[in-house]
N, C-alpha and C positions, 0 to 999 in steps of 0.2 A: 503494501498497502504505500502513496506517495509521502517523505513525511510533511508535505503539507495539509493533507486531509485535516488536521487539525484546523485549521486555520478554518474551516467555517464552522463547526461549531462553536470554535473565538468570536466569529465575524455575528454568530445567530447571538450572542451574548451583550453582544456591542448596538448593536440592531433593538433587542427589548432595551435594554439601558435607555436610547434613544428613544423608546416609543416611550415610557413611562415619563420620561423627559417632558415629552411632548403632554401626556397626560396633566401630570402637575402643572405647567405654565400654564395651563388653558384653566384649572381649577383657579391657579393664583389670579389669572383676569376675571373668572366667575363671582370667585371671593369679591375681589374690589369694586366689582360693575353691581354684582347685587345688595353691597354693603356691609359683608358682612365683619369684613376686612378690613379697616384702614391701611393706606400705601406703605406708611410709618411702620406700622408692624414685619414689613420685609427685611426693614434697618438689619436686624437682628432677632429676627423673630419671634419677637416679646412685646408686652403693651397689649395684647387682645387674643381675645379667649377664637382659638383657632374652631372653623368647620368641621366635621368627619370631612367630610368630602376631599377637603384638603390637606388635613390629616396623614388617611390614608396615602393619596400620593408620596407626599412629602418622606413620610414614615418608610416607603418600600423603595423609594428612590437611594434613600440615606442606606438600605437594604442592602440591593445591587451594587453598594463599595464595600463590604465587607466581606460575607465569605466566596464572592464570584472572584473574591481576591486568588482565593490557592485554587481554582480552577482554572484561571489564567497561566500561573505559574503551573500548575500540573503541568496543562498541555504544553508549555513551552518548555520543562523540561523532558513531558517523551520527542518533542521534537529533536530535543539539544544532545539528547541519550541515546537517537536515535530507535524509541520505544514506542512505535505510533501503530500499532497493527492493529486490527479489527478489532480485539477488546480493549483496546483502548480509545477511539476512533468512538465504537459501542457504547461505551463506555460515559465518555463525553457526550457524545448527543443527549443519551437517558440524562445527565446531568440539564441539559438547556431541557429539554420535556420537563424535568422536573419545574425550574425554575419559570418556564411559562406556564402553567398550574400553577402554581404558585401566585403569580401575580394575578393569573388571571379569578383567583378568588379572593386575594385579597386586595385587590378593586373593586369585586364585584360584591360577589354576594357577601363576602367576610366573615363569612364559617369556622370558627376558629379552633374546631377539630380536625373538618379537612385540611383546613390550611395548616393544620402542626402534621398531618400525616405525607400531605405531600412535600412540605419544606424535612422530612423526616431524611422520606424517600430522597431527595437531593444531596443531604449529608454523607446518604450512604453511599448513591454511587461515586460524591468526589472522596470519601476512605476508599474505595474499592480502584476508584482511578492510580490515588499514590499506591497505595500499595502495589498493586499488582506492578505497576511503572521499578517502586527500589527493590521490589522481587526480583523480576526480570533485571534489571543491572545488577544486584548483589549476586545471583547465578552466574551471571557470565563467564567465561572461557575464554 
């Protein structure tokens, strides 16, 4: 499998992040337009109560800069070490799918029980990705 096939799940995560940023931008405009939040609130994100329709994408975008960092690092580690077989690519795509589902639930119905399960699935995919790469590198001859 070509080394750069891990680029595509990474690109999908970047696109997801940009998509959530657009949702957040639109929510901020709505909050201002409808009078829920004054413009001054956005200087330091203080001084006003944040409506739920704004809080969800805000928190979700922040989350996309937390654990996905380990995903990007894992993909790069797979590329650099040459451990980029179908298992690694499959785990990378599984993580992306879990993150897309997590975004869909979080920004939609926000049912915590479902969101937690999808989030945990993503974590398991990420952990498996890292363990697989580490074992492959450690057992090379």
